[in-house]
N, C-alpha and C positions, 0 to 999 in steps of 0.2 A: 309550502317548503319543497325544497329540490328533492325529488323523487330517492337522487342518489345517497340521501344521509340517511335515509330508512335503515333502523336495525338490521343486521341478517337475519335475524329469527323469524322476522315476518314475512320471509319471501316463502311463497309456495313449496311445501315442503322441505323444509328445513326444519320449523319449531325451536322450543326452545334447547332440548338436550344437543342438538345437533350444532345449532347456533354457540352451544357453549364451547362445544369443540373443537369448532371452528376459527372462535376467537382464542383458545388456551391454544392450538397448533400451527395458527397460520395468520394469524394476527389479524385474521377478518370480522369486525363487527358492524362494519355497515353496504349498505349495495355497493357503496363505487367500491369499496376494498377488492368484494370479489370480481368485479369488472376489470379491477388491474391485478390478478391474479393471473402473471401470461404464462403459457406452456412451455417447460423446460427443451420440449424435443414436439418432433411430430414423427406420426407413420403414415406410410402411404396404404390408403384402402382404397384406392382405386383397381385393384388385384383381387380375383376370386382365385384361389389354388384348389384345384383337382386334388383328390385322394392320392391316384396316383404319379401326383407331381413333387409327391413331399419327401423335403432331405433332411437329413438331422445338422440342419444348420444353426438352429437356435434361437432362429430368429419369428419374428411376429408374422402368423399368415391370418387372414381368413377364409373361411370355407363353408360353402353353401349343403345342406342335406338335410337329412331326416335321423331323430334316433330310433332304433327299434326295440332294443331292449333294455332295460334299466335290472341290476343286480346289488346287494350287499354282500361283500367279500372281506370273512373277516380275516386276523394279521393278529391273531393271537393278542395272550397279556391283553384282553378287553380291546382290544382296538380294532377298526374295522376302517375301510374304505369303500366310495361306492362308484359304481362304475358302471359307464352307459356304453351301447355300442351305435356309433354314429358313420352312416353312410351317405352314400353318393351313389350316381349313376357308373364311377371308375373303380371303386371298392369300399373299405372302410376301416374305421379307423375307434379309439377308444377316448372317451371323457372320465375324467378320472375326480374326485371329491374326497379330501379328507377331512374337511371342513365345512358345519351347516347343514351335514347331509337330509336332516328329516327334513328342514324346509327343501332342499332342491329337490331330492323325492317325490312330494308334494305340489310342486308347482313345474314339476316337465312335463311337458305334453308327447306323447306317443303319436309318430308317422304325419309330423305336423313339420312343414319347412321351413330351418332354423340358421340363420347365420352367425358361425361361432368364430371368436378369437381368441387367440392366446398363441403361446411359445409351444413346438412341437418335441418332444424328444421319442426317441426309437428303442425299443427292448425287444431284442432279436427282430425278427420279420413284422412286428405291428407297431406302428407309432401311436402314440396318444399324447392328448393337450392336458393337463391339469391346471383344475379352476379356472373356465373358457370364461371368456365373458360372451353372451347368448341373448339374441334378439330373434322373434320373430318373424319372416321374411318378410310381409307383409308391415309392421312396423319398421323394419328395416328401411325399405324404400319409401314412406311416409313421412319421416322422420327430420327433425332439421339438420342436416350433417354434413359434413363435407371431406372431399377424398382424402385430404390430408387430417389426420387423427391427431387431436392435441394431445400430448400428453403432459399432464401436472403437478408442481412440486406437491409432495403429499406426506408422511410420516405413519410409520409400523403402527402408532395410535389408532389413527383416522383410516387403516387398512382394516386391523385389530376391528373395530367398530361398527363395517360397511359400508364408509366411504371413501367407494373405491374411485377409481380414476372418471370411471365412467356415470357415479352418483354427481362427482366435479360438473362435468359438462353438461347435464340436465339440469343443474341448477343455473348455470350460465346461461342453459337456451330457453329456461325460465326466465332469468332474469332481463333478459330481451324482449322476449314476450313481453312484461309489464310495464317495460318502460319504451316501447314500442321502441327501440332501438335509437330515441332520440337524444344523441348527445350534443351539448352543444360547443361549437365550434372556438378553438381560442388562439387562433395563429391567425395574423393578418390575412388579407386574401392579397393583395402583394407578395407577400412571404410563397405560401402556397402554389402560385402561379410559377416566382421564378424559379424555386425548386422542384416545380411539379411535385408536388407530393399529394399523398390521397387526401380527402377532406378525412377527418377525424371519423366519422362512424361509419364509412367506409374502412376504416384502419379497423376500428375497435372488433366490426363484423370479421373481419380477414385474420387477423390474429387470432382468434378463437374458433371461426369456421372456415377455414380456407378453400375458394372455389379452385385454387390453383396454386403451383409455387410462385408463379409470375407473383400471385395477388399479393401470396403470405410477403412473396421478401419488401414490394410496394409497402406494404401495414408494420412492415416490421423498422422499415426504415422513417418513416415519417412518426411512429413512435418513440423511437429511439431518438431522432433529431429532437422529438417537444422536451423528452426529459432531458437533454443535457442542454436546451436554449435555453430553458427554465431557471435550474442549476446555475448556469454561465450569468441570468439575468441577475439574480440573487446575489452571485460574489461581488458584479462588476458592481451592480445599483451601491453594494455594501459601501464599497469602496469609492464610489463618489460621495455619498452623504457626506463620509468620514471627511474627506477633501474639503466639501461644504463644510459641514456643521465644528469638524473639530480641530479648531485654530491650532498650527502651530506656533513655534517663537519661530519666526525667520529668521536665519543667522544670514545677516545681511550683509557683512565684512572677510574680506580672506586676506587674515591680516596676516604681523611677521613672524607666528608664530610656524602657520602655515607655509609660509614663502619663505624665511630662513632653512625649513626643514628640507623642502622642494629644491633649495637652490643648492645647499651645503651641507646636508647630511646621508642624504639617500646614500644608502652602503651598492644601489644596482640602478639602472635606470627601469622605469617602471614600462611593462608589457602595455603593448595597446590595451588589451583586454584591462587590465586595473586600471591605465588614463581613463575608456571608457565609462568606467563603472563611477569611477568617481567621480565621473561629467555628469554622469544620471544621479548621486549622490548629493551633489552638490547642488542641482537643478530641484530638487527634493528641498532641502535646508533650506534652500534662500526663499523657496515659495511661501506663502502664506498659512497653507496643511501642513497637517503633522505628518513627517514622512512618519512610512510602512512599509520596508522593504527587507525582501528577502536576497543574501545573497550566497550565490552558488559557489563554490569551488573546489575542485579536484585537492587530495591531502598534499600540499606544498607550491598550492598557485599561488601563494602570495597574499593572504584574507588578512593577516594581522597587520601589514604593512596600509593596507588601505582604509582597517580599522584605526590605526592610529590615528593617520591624517585627517578620519574623519573627527576624531574626538580632539585635534588644533584647531581644528575649525570651529570645534564646541568654544575652546578657551578663548579665540580669538574675538567671540564673540560674548565672554564673559559668563560661559556657563561652566558647570563640570561637568563630568563625563563616568557613566562605569561599565563592566563590562561583564557579565557574569557567565560561568563554566561549568558545568555539570559534575566535575570532579577536582577534589585538590592540586590532582598531578596535573590536571589540565589549565584550572589557575593560576597556577605558579607556573609553569610552560610560557602561558601570556605575561607572567610580569616581567618575567628574568627576560622575553623579548621583548619586552615592549621600556621596558626599563634601561637593556643596550640601545635600539633603536634611539628614545632620546637623550641619553646620558649628557648629551650636549646643550641642549634646551635649556631652560629656565623652568621646569613643567616639576611640578609637585608628584608621584605617586605614591601610592599603596594599597598594598593584599590582605584581605579582610577573611578567610576561611574558621572549618570548625578549628582550628587547632593554636590561631591568632589568640596569643597569653591575654589575661587580663587587663594587665597594664597598656599593652598595645593595642588592643581594642579604645581605650578611653581615650587614647590620644588620638585617634582616629577618629574618631566621634564626633570630637571638639572639631578639629581640623575640618571634616566633611560640613559642620554646622556654621564654623564662622566663616566658609568659605576659603581657605587658604590651603585646603586640600582639590587639587583638581582632577584626579581621574583616578575612580577606584574600581582595582579588581578582585574579581572572588566568585563566592561559590554560593548558595543556596544562602548562606550567611548574611548576604547583603538584603535577605527580603524581611531580618527581624524589623519587628517595631522600633527598636533603639536605633535604627540606622536609617539619621534624618540629614538630608541634603539641603543646603543653602538655597541652591537652584541648580536641579538635574537638568540639564539640556537634551539628555543625548542616553540612550539606553541600548547597547549593543547585550545581545545574548546570542549565546555559543549554543553548535548542538540544540536547537530548541525542542526537537519534537523529544527530547530527556525532560523539559518543565512540565506541568501542568497551566490548564489555563489559567487556576485561580493564583498559580506560582507567579505567573509572567503581570496579571493585574494589578498584586502586588506593586509591581513595578513601578508600574503607571502613577498608583496613588503618590508616591513619593515628592510631588511636584504641585502646583494647583495649575499649570494648564500642563498637559500629560508632555512629554518629554518626544522626541523624535525618537523611532525605534529602527534597529537594524540587526535582521536575525541572520545570523551568519551559519551556513551546516556544511562538513562534508563530505554528508552523503550527497552521491547525487540524487537527484529525485528525476524519475523520469518524464520528460514534458506532460504526458496527462496528467500524470497523478498531480504535477505541479501547476498545473491549470486547474484543476479538481478541489485540490484542499488548500491552494495559497492561493485561488483565483481572484480575493483578494489583495490580497499585497503585491505589490510591484515586483518583479521581476530581475535583478541583476546578475550573470553569469562572468566566472572569471573562466575562460575555459581556453587558455595556454599556458604553459608551463615556462618561467622566468629564465631567461635566455643564462646557457650553459650546464644545464640541466639537462644531463644526457636520458636518454628512456631507459626503464628499468628493462631487464633480458630477464622476459619468464619461459620454462620450461618445466614439464611434465618428467620427472622418471619415478620408476616402480620402484619399489623394496628391495626386487635384485640387483640394481642398479648402486647399492649405499655406500661400496666400496671406493668408485667411479665419483660420486658424488663427497667424500671424508678427502678421496684424495684433490679433491677442488677449493676445499674449503684449507686445506693444510695449504696451497699453493696460495691463495688470497691472505692469509694469515701472516705468510713470508714475507705478502707485499707491504705489510703494518695495518691491514683491515682487521674487521671485526664481523663478528656473527652473529644472527640469533636464529635460534632454533625453537620452534613453537610448538607445542602439542594444544588437542582438543580442549575444548572446557565444555565436559555433558554434564546439564545439572543434575541430572537424575542420580547419576552414580559417580558420586563424588572420590569412591574411593578407586572404582576403574581410572578414573583421570589421574590421581595423587600417584598407582602404581605403573601407568604408563609414562607419566612424568619423570618416574621415577627409574623406574627400567630403563628410560631412554638416557638419564644422566648417568646414569654406572654405565653403560657401553660405550655413553661419551669420552667419560670421565677414563675411560679403558684406551681408547684409542686419540685421547689427544692427552697425554699424562704429565703432569707436574715432572719437571721446573719448567717445561719449555713454553706447555697451553697451560693458561689458567682459565676459573670456567664460575661464571654467578649465574646461580640461580633463583626464578621469584615463581609464586603459585602463591592462590587463595589464602592456603592454611598460616601462610607467615606473617609477625605481626607489622605494624606498617612502616615501626622504624627499620626493621631487617630490611623490610624490601624497598626500602628507601636507600638503605645503605649500600644494598645490593648495585642498583641500581646506579647510584654515585659512580658506585667503582668504575662501571664497564664506561658508564659516558667520561669518566674520567681517561678513558685508555687503562685502566690495571688490571682488565681481565679481558681475555680476547672472544669467550662465546657466551651468550646469553641464554641459558635453556630459561623456558618462559612456558605458561599457561597463558590465555588470551588477555590476561592482566594489560600487556604490550599496547593493545590493540589503540587507544588511543593516547595520544602524548608524549611521545618518548622522542624525544629531538638530538640523534647520534652522527653527525653529518660521516663519522670516519666507520661507520657499519657500511659493508657494502653489498651484505650478503642475507638475504632470508629465508632459511628453509623451512618447510608448514609440514609438518610429519602430519598423515592421517587429512589430507586435505581433502577429501571425500564427503569426510566430514562437518566440512563450514560451510556457510550459505554465499555468493557471488561476492553481496557487500565487504561481509567480514576477511574475503579474503581478498579483496583490493583495499581497505583499510588498512590490513596486514603488510601486501608488498608495499607501501604507503610509508612505510618505518624504514625504508632504507632508499637509496637515491637523491639524497639532501645534500650530497659533497657535489665536489666537480667531478670524483672519482667514476668508470662504469658500474652500476652495481644489478645486481644479478637477485632473481627469485625463483626458488625451485620449489616446485608444487611436490612432496609424494604419497602415493600413492598405493594400496595394493592390487592385483590385477583385477580382483571384481568390482567390476565397476557398475554400477546404473546408468541408465541412458542419460537419465539429469545430471549426475555426477560426469561424465562423459562430456557430456554441452557445458557445463564449468569451466573444465580443467581446458579446452580446445577457447573458449570464449576469453581464461584468464593469460593463455598464450599468445592469443591475436593481437587483443588490442589492452592500449594504457588508457583509454580512455573511458573515464567514470560511467559519463552518458549511457555509452553505448550497452556499458556491462548493465547499469542499472535498467534498459529496456529489457536487455535478455534478461533478468532477474523478475522482471515484472510478470512478463511471460510466463516463465517456469514457478514463479511460486506467489503468483494476483497480487490484487493489490491490498485484501484486507494483513495477509502476514507482512508486507513492505512496511507497513505503516506502525506494526506494531500494536496491543492490546489496545491504547487509552484511544490510536486512530480511525481502527476497522468498522467500526460501529457506521462512521460516515459515512460509507460511500452504499449504503443500502439500495442499490441504484434496481429500478423495478425490470428493467429491460435493456437497457444498454448496456457494454462491459466496456469497461478502459483499456484492456489488453486490445480486443480487437475492433473495439469502433475509434479507433485514435481518429480517423479522418472524421466522424464524424461531430466528434467533440471541436474539434479547430473549425467547420464549416459553424457550429453554433454557437462558436466563442466570437468570430466573425460577426456574423448574422446578429448579438447580442449587442456588441461594443457600437457595430452602424445603427442599432435603432436607437440603441441609450445615448447616441450624440448627436442624433436629430431630433428627439425627443424626450428626452430622462423621465421626466414626470409618467410618459405615454398619455398625455391629455388629448392626443388630436384624435379626432371621430373613427378612422381606422382602427383606432388602436384599446377601443373599448370596452373589447371582450379581454384582450387581452390582459388591461391591467386588471377587469376584476377576480381572471384565473392567478393573475401572479398577487394579488392582492390575499384570497384563501389561501395560496398555495407557504405565507408568511406566515399564516397563524399555524402552519402543522410542525409539530418538533423534531424534525427532521436534520438533513445535512448539516442547513446554515447552524443549528446552535451550535456544533462544536466547532464551529471552524475559530480559531484566533480571534 
């Protein structure tokens, strides 16, 4: 049996009680888990301070000296503290303990040289150190220790039960003794040579006991590369297997629907990005494999027309298509947009949502089953068992992060052969995240806006400039334009949001009085029918101003609206600000986004405002967002567990990730089954990893 598979309680110095704690608190079940508990940071223990060199800097220091006396000091209310006088040849200081006094008092030796380590604080002229780490100087010299002292992840509970950083370090020392530090290499030699990676044994030793800064850096690089390399091997292999195993339905012909639309009914010329993406999709659809592609494009980049053209290809090859959106507003918008684009073509399109009437549903179900309905657009309602297709060839999913994995797999099962899948998103995903989360999907990006679209001008204004901002709005309305004014929605305090919105609405009504101006209002407490009515009035141009909470973030298309005012913009995240800004700039006129904030801004808020003013590029914005919030927050709850990386960091290790992906692709092109002799160890490690329930089980 592999020694690293041994349950953790069998390690000398652990035992059942500690083993139980390590399992519950840190998820350490066996030797291998402890070996892969990597330090969060390191403390430089190369330097020994003298007492007369100490400063009140709150940093951790180590000092060599002796304890000359020890006493208990009463603190009143039955509490006491233990105080020892610690001296070296330059002066004296105090060591203090508030807990575990009896045990410490019994174990301390007077006048024997100790090395103490901890944070120093100053009281009057005296320095003291609370709960220091202590070691006899003799043992300190003899122990397996490094100049760079590792600090391990821990929890309050572990600390309270006496499993300190020092204890964890001791356990890891014991682990190296018991395993004789023999850990099998799992990367091929040619890769180690080409990338100058240090061997696995040396990397693991130097991550826990680094002999120098240089060796620590080499160990971190080696282990980060390995972790990301195996992730990429998994994802790319998964993609390759799917392409071999899951036979798609080849769409072999480009028929009259596609060509008629392309030649005669395109409302505008396609951008080069749209043409490139269509070509990538057509190559997929024409091959024998099932397409599984992610289409990223900023708000307004023209994803809908690409989606329609893919559906026309399906129709030309005798297949039906469906498009699933997360909300009714969005489904309706797709339905209206696609129906308008396809009005000259002989194509049957229907919409199915929660509010579709029973009689209409029956008609849709029949037309779907007998094959007379070509395209069905809808919400989750498409997933109901009653919805059966005659032959579904293409499933398009909009904003897929709002649908769970089970929901998507229901769509797959609507056909004997799985349909081709196109996932669309207007939320730009940073490249590093896309390579990790969607590494098994092929990715297409529409990275240019349609011609004639002017970039939105974004400005940041403080509340004190409000009069000037209102004057600007009046000038725009005088030109016949419309305006959004959005208030933040903070779930915890509905009352506060509602009050903010209502106060805002009242002051706007005073500043923009009837009959000269008319105002729509939309918020979460309204009945859906009233919301729709207000939205309709605004989109038909019957009102000049739409005051709303963030319900309008997704899917409102009013080309005549040219100004977006975002109140308390500091309360919004970057991707939300970017999505809201995308609600304007849909017509040919110059559009504006005005970020209103108070003068008190946190550092992160300042960075968010500066980023929004500086750029309209969703991908650049998503990179800044990733730096500010980290991967877990961006992907939302159900995806954040995906990236339980042990040592790599998607924000800081972007270059290593790209390197790992490059080498994984190269290796799999050359030897996909990993059968060559030089890949034997790699294959073994790969099979072991695949058994574990980690990242791969979450991904599409």
